[in-house]
TIVO-2410 file (N, C-alpha, C; in nm, 3 decimals):
# residues 117
REC num residu      c1      c2      c3 atome chaine
REC   1      M  -0.468  -3.018  -1.320     N      A
REC   1      M  -0.365  -2.917  -1.325    CA      A
REC   1      M  -0.355  -2.863  -1.155     C      A
REC   2      A  -0.205  -2.825  -1.134     N      A
REC   2      A  -0.166  -2.784  -1.006    CA      A
REC   2      A  -0.201  -2.658  -0.998     C      A
REC   3      K  -0.235  -2.617  -0.908     N      A
REC   3      K  -0.252  -2.476  -0.835    CA      A
REC   3      K  -0.162  -2.420  -0.799     C      A
REC   4      Q  -0.104  -2.312  -0.842     N      A
REC   4      Q   0.000  -2.205  -0.819    CA      A
REC   4      Q   0.026  -2.161  -0.701     C      A
REC   5      K   0.114  -2.191  -0.614     N      A
REC   5      K   0.114  -2.144  -0.499    CA      A
REC   5      K   0.221  -2.025  -0.493     C      A
REC   6      W   0.143  -1.925  -0.404     N      A
REC   6      W   0.215  -1.787  -0.386    CA      A
REC   6      W   0.305  -1.818  -0.264     C      A
REC   7      Q   0.391  -1.754  -0.283     N      A
REC   7      Q   0.502  -1.723  -0.154    CA      A
REC   7      Q   0.594  -1.598  -0.190     C      A
REC   8      Y   0.530  -1.520  -0.060     N      A
REC   8      Y   0.593  -1.407  -0.036    CA      A
REC   8      Y   0.701  -1.408   0.052     C      A
REC   9      Q   0.791  -1.367   0.019     N      A
REC   9      Q   0.919  -1.393   0.129    CA      A
REC   9      Q   0.964  -1.265   0.218     C      A
REC  10      S   0.982  -1.287   0.335     N      A
REC  10      S   0.983  -1.151   0.428    CA      A
REC  10      S   1.106  -1.083   0.395     C      A
REC  11      G   1.071  -0.930   0.393     N      A
REC  11      G   1.175  -0.843   0.394    CA      A
REC  11      G   1.176  -0.842   0.225     C      A
REC  12      R   1.130  -0.880   0.115     N      A
REC  12      R   1.127  -0.849  -0.014    CA      A
REC  12      R   0.989  -0.774  -0.069     C      A
REC  13      W   1.055  -0.667  -0.150     N      A
REC  13      W   0.920  -0.573  -0.191    CA      A
REC  13      W   0.853  -0.654  -0.348     C      A
REC  14      Y   0.692  -0.616  -0.322     N      A
REC  14      Y   0.667  -0.689  -0.442    CA      A
REC  14      Y   0.532  -0.595  -0.501     C      A
REC  15      R   0.542  -0.557  -0.608     N      A
REC  15      R   0.500  -0.443  -0.680    CA      A
REC  15      R   0.372  -0.487  -0.780     C      A
REC  16      F   0.246  -0.433  -0.763     N      A
REC  16      F   0.134  -0.455  -0.879    CA      A
REC  16      F   0.063  -0.344  -0.896     C      A
REC  17      L  -0.001  -0.327  -1.000     N      A
REC  17      L  -0.101  -0.222  -1.050    CA      A
REC  17      L  -0.216  -0.234  -1.030     C      A
REC  18      L  -0.282  -0.147  -0.965     N      A
REC  18      L  -0.454  -0.165  -0.997    CA      A
REC  18      L  -0.494  -0.089  -1.087     C      A
REC  19      G  -0.612  -0.129  -1.135     N      A
REC  19      G  -0.665  -0.125  -1.296    CA      A
REC  19      G  -0.776  -0.026  -1.248     C      A
REC  20      Q  -0.879  -0.017  -1.349     N      A
REC  20      Q  -1.005   0.025  -1.341    CA      A
REC  20      Q  -1.094  -0.014  -1.264     C      A
REC  21      D  -1.085  -0.118  -1.207     N      A
REC  21      D  -1.146  -0.177  -1.085    CA      A
REC  21      D  -1.067  -0.208  -0.971     C      A
REC  22      P  -1.026  -0.121  -0.892     N      A
REC  22      P  -0.927  -0.150  -0.790    CA      A
REC  22      P  -0.968  -0.238  -0.669     C      A
REC  23      I  -1.124  -0.269  -0.661     N      A
REC  23      I  -1.115  -0.380  -0.542    CA      A
REC  23      I  -1.108  -0.490  -0.565     C      A
REC  24      N  -1.129  -0.538  -0.722     N      A
REC  24      N  -1.101  -0.697  -0.763    CA      A
REC  24      N  -0.976  -0.704  -0.827     C      A
REC  25      D  -0.870  -0.598  -0.867     N      A
REC  25      D  -0.776  -0.625  -0.878    CA      A
REC  25      D  -0.618  -0.689  -0.829     C      A
REC  26      F  -0.652  -0.693  -0.685     N      A
REC  26      F  -0.573  -0.718  -0.618    CA      A
REC  26      F  -0.485  -0.852  -0.642     C      A
REC  27      P  -0.363  -0.869  -0.638     N      A
REC  27      P  -0.341  -1.014  -0.658    CA      A
REC  27      P  -0.372  -1.133  -0.548     C      A
REC  28      P  -0.361  -1.251  -0.581     N      A
REC  28      P  -0.392  -1.305  -0.472    CA      A
REC  28      P  -0.298  -1.364  -0.353     C      A
REC  29      H  -0.354  -1.383  -0.251     N      A
REC  29      H  -0.278  -1.422  -0.093    CA      A
REC  29      H  -0.177  -1.305  -0.084     C      A
REC  30      I  -0.222  -1.195  -0.064     N      A
REC  30      I  -0.154  -1.092  -0.015    CA      A
REC  30      I  -0.232  -1.056   0.120     C      A
REC  31      N  -0.275  -1.147   0.198     N      A
REC  31      N  -0.337  -1.122   0.335    CA      A
REC  31      N  -0.232  -1.198   0.445     C      A
REC  32      F  -0.093  -1.109   0.443     N      A
REC  32      F  -0.028  -1.172   0.559    CA      A
REC  32      F   0.032  -1.000   0.595     C      A
REC  33      P   0.077  -0.986   0.731     N      A
REC  33      P   0.135  -0.923   0.803    CA      A
REC  33      P   0.235  -0.828   0.701     C      A
REC  34      G   0.250  -0.715   0.706     N      A
REC  34      G   0.366  -0.625   0.650    CA      A
REC  34      G   0.343  -0.486   0.620     C      A
REC  35      T   0.443  -0.412   0.574     N      A
REC  35      T   0.445  -0.291   0.487    CA      A
REC  35      T   0.382  -0.258   0.345     C      A
REC  36      Y   0.303  -0.143   0.337     N      A
REC  36      Y   0.275  -0.115   0.210    CA      A
REC  36      Y   0.271   0.031   0.177     C      A
REC  37      A   0.305   0.080   0.074     N      A
REC  37      A   0.347   0.208  -0.011    CA      A
REC  37      A   0.227   0.200  -0.125     C      A
REC  38      V   0.156   0.324  -0.115     N      A
REC  38      V   0.045   0.347  -0.254    CA      A
REC  38      V   0.120   0.471  -0.340     C      A
REC  39      F   0.171   0.424  -0.459     N      A
REC  39      F   0.199   0.544  -0.538    CA      A
REC  39      F   0.095   0.593  -0.652     C      A
REC  40      I   0.091   0.681  -0.680     N      A
REC  40      I   0.011   0.719  -0.815    CA      A
REC  40      I   0.086   0.851  -0.874     C      A
REC  41      G   0.112   0.771  -0.998     N      A
REC  41      G   0.201   0.847  -1.064    CA      A
REC  41      G   0.330   0.813  -0.997     C      A
REC  42      N   0.412   0.941  -1.049     N      A
REC  42      N   0.560   0.931  -0.935    CA      A
REC  42      N   0.551   0.994  -0.792     C      A
REC  43      E   0.431   0.982  -0.752     N      A
REC  43      E   0.410   1.036  -0.600    CA      A
REC  43      E   0.390   0.938  -0.522     C      A
REC  44      C   0.444   0.945  -0.399     N      A
REC  44      C   0.413   0.845  -0.316    CA      A
REC  44      C   0.292   0.906  -0.184     C      A
REC  45      F   0.168   0.855  -0.217     N      A
REC  45      F   0.056   0.908  -0.148    CA      A
REC  45      F   0.045   0.836  -0.002     C      A
REC  46      Y   0.080   0.713  -0.001     N      A
REC  46      Y   0.048   0.663   0.145    CA      A
REC  46      Y   0.131   0.559   0.176     C      A
REC  47      I   0.216   0.573   0.295     N      A
REC  47      I   0.279   0.426   0.368    CA      A
REC  47      I   0.197   0.385   0.477     C      A
REC  48      G   0.215   0.255   0.507     N      A
REC  48      G   0.152   0.183   0.639    CA      A
REC  48      G   0.185   0.065   0.631     C      A
REC  49      Q   0.122   0.012   0.772     N      A
REC  49      Q   0.173  -0.139   0.826    CA      A
REC  49      Q   0.025  -0.174   0.860     C      A
REC  50      S   0.043  -0.340   0.831     N      A
REC  50      S  -0.101  -0.404   0.889    CA      A
REC  50      S  -0.078  -0.536   0.925     C      A
REC  51      V  -0.189  -0.598   0.966     N      A
REC  51      V  -0.182  -0.737   1.033    CA      A
REC  51      V  -0.207  -0.796   0.902     C      A
REC  52      D  -0.295  -0.753   0.833     N      A
REC  52      D  -0.342  -0.800   0.687    CA      A
REC  52      D  -0.373  -0.716   0.566     C      A
REC  53      I  -0.257  -0.712   0.481     N      A
REC  53      I  -0.255  -0.594   0.395    CA      A
REC  53      I  -0.386  -0.600   0.312     C      A
REC  54      L  -0.426  -0.702   0.233     N      A
REC  54      L  -0.507  -0.682   0.139    CA      A
REC  54      L  -0.634  -0.649   0.201     C      A
REC  55      K  -0.657  -0.655   0.361     N      A
REC  55      K  -0.811  -0.594   0.408    CA      A
REC  55      K  -0.765  -0.447   0.437     C      A
REC  56      R  -0.657  -0.413   0.492     N      A
REC  56      R  -0.661  -0.294   0.508    CA      A
REC  56      R  -0.642  -0.225   0.328     C      A
REC  57      L  -0.594  -0.256   0.264     N      A
REC  57      L  -0.600  -0.190   0.111    CA      A
REC  57      L  -0.731  -0.161   0.075     C      A
REC  58      K  -0.806  -0.287   0.055     N      A
REC  58      K  -0.939  -0.279   0.058    CA      A
REC  58      K  -1.011  -0.186   0.127     C      A
REC  59      N  -0.996  -0.166   0.245     N      A
REC  59      N  -1.052  -0.045   0.314    CA      A
REC  59      N  -1.002   0.067   0.279     C      A
REC  60      H  -0.876   0.113   0.247     N      A
REC  60      H  -0.834   0.243   0.189    CA      A
REC  60      H  -0.915   0.267   0.042     C      A
REC  61      I  -0.940   0.182   0.005     N      A
REC  61      I  -1.004   0.210  -0.144    CA      A
REC  61      I  -1.152   0.268  -0.134     C      A
REC  62      R  -1.226   0.135  -0.045     N      A
REC  62      R  -1.356   0.151  -0.001    CA      A
REC  62      R  -1.399   0.310   0.058     C      A
REC  63      M  -1.307   0.359   0.147     N      A
REC  63      M  -1.330   0.475   0.185    CA      A
REC  63      M  -1.280   0.595   0.105     C      A
REC  64      A  -1.190   0.572   0.040     N      A
REC  64      A  -1.165   0.655  -0.080    CA      A
REC  64      A  -1.223   0.728  -0.171     C      A
REC  65      R  -1.335   0.607  -0.201     N      A
REC  65      R  -1.446   0.627  -0.272    CA      A
REC  65      R  -1.557   0.735  -0.219     C      A
REC  66      F  -1.539   0.780  -0.140     N      A
REC  66      F  -1.641   0.883  -0.046    CA      A
REC  66      F  -1.560   1.007  -0.027     C      A
REC  67      T  -1.414   1.011  -0.036     N      A
REC  67      T  -1.354   1.131  -0.021    CA      A
REC  67      T  -1.259   1.161  -0.186     C      A
REC  68      S  -1.201   1.247  -0.192     N      A
REC  68      S  -1.112   1.232  -0.333    CA      A
REC  68      S  -0.965   1.219  -0.332     C      A
REC  69      T  -0.967   1.162  -0.212     N      A
REC  69      T  -0.804   1.106  -0.202    CA      A
REC  69      T  -0.750   1.041  -0.336     C      A
REC  70      W  -0.806   0.959  -0.369     N      A
REC  70      W  -0.737   0.872  -0.477    CA      A
REC  70      W  -0.830   0.892  -0.655     C      A
REC  71      K  -0.886   1.029  -0.650     N      A
REC  71      K  -1.006   1.082  -0.745    CA      A
REC  71      K  -0.933   1.175  -0.807     C      A
REC  72      T  -0.956   1.202  -0.946     N      A
REC  72      T  -0.923   1.292  -1.020    CA      A
REC  72      T  -1.063   1.349  -1.056     C      A
REC  73      P  -1.095   1.462  -1.129     N      A
REC  73      P  -1.246   1.526  -1.161    CA      A
REC  73      P  -1.293   1.445  -1.241     C      A
REC  74      W  -1.226   1.336  -1.327     N      A
REC  74      W  -1.290   1.218  -1.416    CA      A
REC  74      W  -1.280   1.125  -1.391     C      A
REC  75      G  -1.282   1.080  -1.232     N      A
REC  75      G  -1.275   0.953  -1.195    CA      A
REC  75      G  -1.171   0.901  -1.097     C      A
REC  76      Y  -1.123   0.769  -1.099     N      A
REC  76      Y  -1.043   0.732  -1.009    CA      A
REC  76      Y  -0.915   0.730  -1.098     C      A
REC  77      Y  -0.789   0.756  -1.027     N      A
REC  77      Y  -0.646   0.749  -1.113    CA      A
REC  77      Y  -0.649   0.618  -1.183     C      A
REC  78      P  -0.614   0.632  -1.308     N      A
REC  78      P  -0.617   0.510  -1.379    CA      A
REC  78      P  -0.541   0.401  -1.334     C      A
REC  79      R  -0.400   0.453  -1.296     N      A
REC  79      R  -0.315   0.361  -1.236    CA      A
REC  79      R  -0.248   0.390  -1.120     C      A
REC  80      I  -0.255   0.288  -1.005     N      A
REC  80      I  -0.248   0.299  -0.858    CA      A
REC  80      I  -0.148   0.159  -0.848     C      A
REC  81      L  -0.004   0.213  -0.837     N      A
REC  81      L   0.084   0.132  -0.774    CA      A
REC  81      L   0.124   0.084  -0.667     C      A
REC  82      I   0.088  -0.052  -0.599     N      A
REC  82      I   0.104  -0.098  -0.440    CA      A
REC  82      I   0.229  -0.177  -0.446     C      A
REC  83      A   0.308  -0.144  -0.366     N      A
REC  83      A   0.402  -0.210  -0.318    CA      A
REC  83      A   0.376  -0.257  -0.153     C      A
REC  84      V   0.430  -0.386  -0.163     N      A
REC  84      V   0.400  -0.501  -0.048    CA      A
REC  84      V   0.533  -0.561   0.013     C      A
REC  85      R   0.513  -0.565   0.148     N      A
REC  85      R   0.684  -0.626   0.181    CA      A
REC  85      R   0.620  -0.698   0.308     C      A
REC  86      R   0.632  -0.806   0.298     N      A
REC  86      R   0.613  -0.918   0.437    CA      A
REC  86      R   0.718  -0.937   0.524     C      A
REC  87      E   0.680  -0.871   0.646     N      A
REC  87      E   0.703  -0.878   0.788    CA      A
REC  87      E   0.604  -0.905   0.872     C      A
REC  88      R   0.692  -1.007   0.963     N      A
REC  88      R   0.587  -1.109   1.041    CA      A
REC  88      R   0.599  -1.017   1.189     C      A
REC  89      F   0.669  -0.916   1.209     N      A
REC  89      F   0.696  -0.878   1.359    CA      A
REC  89      F   0.652  -0.715   1.347     C      A
REC  90      R   0.555  -0.689   1.422     N      A
REC  90      R   0.563  -0.560   1.463    CA      A
REC  90      R   0.648  -0.458   1.465     C      A
REC  91      Y   0.746  -0.477   1.535     N      A
REC  91      Y   0.858  -0.371   1.514    CA      A
REC  91      Y   0.962  -0.355   1.391     C      A
REC  92      E   0.935  -0.477   1.320     N      A
REC  92      E   0.997  -0.456   1.198    CA      A
REC  92      E   0.905  -0.355   1.112     C      A
REC  93      R   0.765  -0.426   1.086     N      A
REC  93      R   0.690  -0.312   1.017    CA      A
REC  93      R   0.678  -0.200   1.064     C      A
REC  94      L   0.673  -0.151   1.193     N      A
REC  94      L   0.690   0.000   1.228    CA      A
REC  94      L   0.822   0.063   1.199     C      A
REC  95      A   0.942  -0.001   1.216     N      A
REC  95      A   1.083   0.036   1.174    CA      A
REC  95      A   1.061   0.073   1.024     C      A
REC  96      V   1.012  -0.049   0.925     N      A
REC  96      V   1.022   0.022   0.790    CA      A
REC  96      V   0.906   0.136   0.750     C      A
REC  97      E   0.816   0.125   0.801     N      A
REC  97      E   0.733   0.230   0.771    CA      A
REC  97      E   0.795   0.381   0.825     C      A
REC  98      K   0.830   0.387   0.914     N      A
REC  98      K   0.930   0.486   0.980    CA      A
REC  98      K   1.027   0.545   0.877     C      A
REC  99      R   1.069   0.467   0.835     N      A
REC  99      R   1.206   0.479   0.733    CA      A
REC  99      R   1.130   0.520   0.629     C      A
REC 100      L   1.065   0.445   0.531     N      A
REC 100      L   1.023   0.532   0.420    CA      A
REC 100      L   0.925   0.668   0.440     C      A
REC 101      I   0.859   0.684   0.538     N      A
REC 101      I   0.764   0.803   0.553    CA      A
REC 101      I   0.886   0.905   0.547     C      A
REC 102      E   0.972   0.878   0.614     N      A
REC 102      E   1.091   0.987   0.644    CA      A
REC 102      E   1.142   0.998   0.468     C      A
REC 103      K   1.181   0.892   0.414     N      A
REC 103      K   1.225   0.894   0.281    CA      A
REC 103      K   1.152   0.961   0.169     C      A
REC 104      F   1.038   0.895   0.165     N      A
REC 104      F   0.911   0.970   0.032    CA      A
REC 104      F   0.843   1.078   0.081     C      A
REC 105      R   0.821   1.110   0.238     N      A
REC 105      R   0.728   1.206   0.292    CA      A
REC 105      R   0.597   1.209   0.187     C      A
REC 106      P   0.519   1.096   0.220     N      A
REC 106      P   0.407   1.100   0.135    CA      A
REC 106      P   0.290   1.180   0.212     C      A
REC 107      K   0.190   1.230   0.100     N      A
REC 107      K   0.102   1.342   0.118    CA      A
REC 107      K  -0.005   1.308   0.235     C      A
REC 108      Y  -0.009   1.173   0.265     N      A
REC 108      Y  -0.103   1.145   0.344    CA      A
REC 108      Y  -0.077   1.084   0.482     C      A
REC 109      N   0.034   1.077   0.516     N      A
REC 109      N   0.099   1.034   0.623    CA      A
REC 109      N   0.156   1.178   0.730     C      A
REC 110      V   0.085   1.255   0.752     N      A
REC 110      V   0.098   1.413   0.788    CA      A
REC 110      V   0.134   1.409   0.906     C      A
REC 111      L   0.120   1.295   1.022     N      A
REC 111      L   0.152   1.287   1.152    CA      A
REC 111      L   0.294   1.259   1.169     C      A
REC 112      L   0.322   1.162   1.082     N      A
REC 112      L   0.442   1.094   1.099    CA      A
REC 112      L   0.575   1.166   1.017     C      A
REC 113      K   0.554   1.264   0.961     N      A
REC 113      K   0.676   1.330   0.890    CA      A
REC 113      K   0.751   1.402   0.974     C      A
REC 114      N   0.869   1.378   0.983     N      A
REC 114      N   0.998   1.441   1.023    CA      A
REC 114      N   0.963   1.607   1.010     C      A
REC 115      N   0.950   1.660   1.125     N      A
REC 115      N   0.937   1.813   1.115    CA      A
REC 115      N   1.055   1.901   1.089     C      A
REC 116      N   1.137   1.868   1.035     N      A
REC 116      N   1.297   1.945   1.031    CA      A
REC 116      N   1.298   2.056   0.919     C      A
REC 117      E   1.188   2.071   0.843     N      A
REC 117      E   1.164   2.149   0.725    CA      A
REC 117      E   1.102   2.311   0.787     C      A
***
């Protein structure tokens, strides 16, 4: 039986849902450099960029366990949508991150929001 080879193309968005066990629900092979966005419901919570998206997102979830960032009074949000985009170069990741923060104005990207309001 041949192994399925995952290939994430540069510049294309890939979306996936995290379920009740967010640490173990990640799809395989997303340990590449790129930009990511975290959506809960219809609201964009956070946009970021990293050299290793898998490591960074797992770190976010581990940190969220000690705060109320991704929790409701009855536990974790049932569905967390993650969008990832592969970008090889840092300047591309920063440009995409800046554009998305200005567009979605996520709740937890306070320092990078455009202050025109």
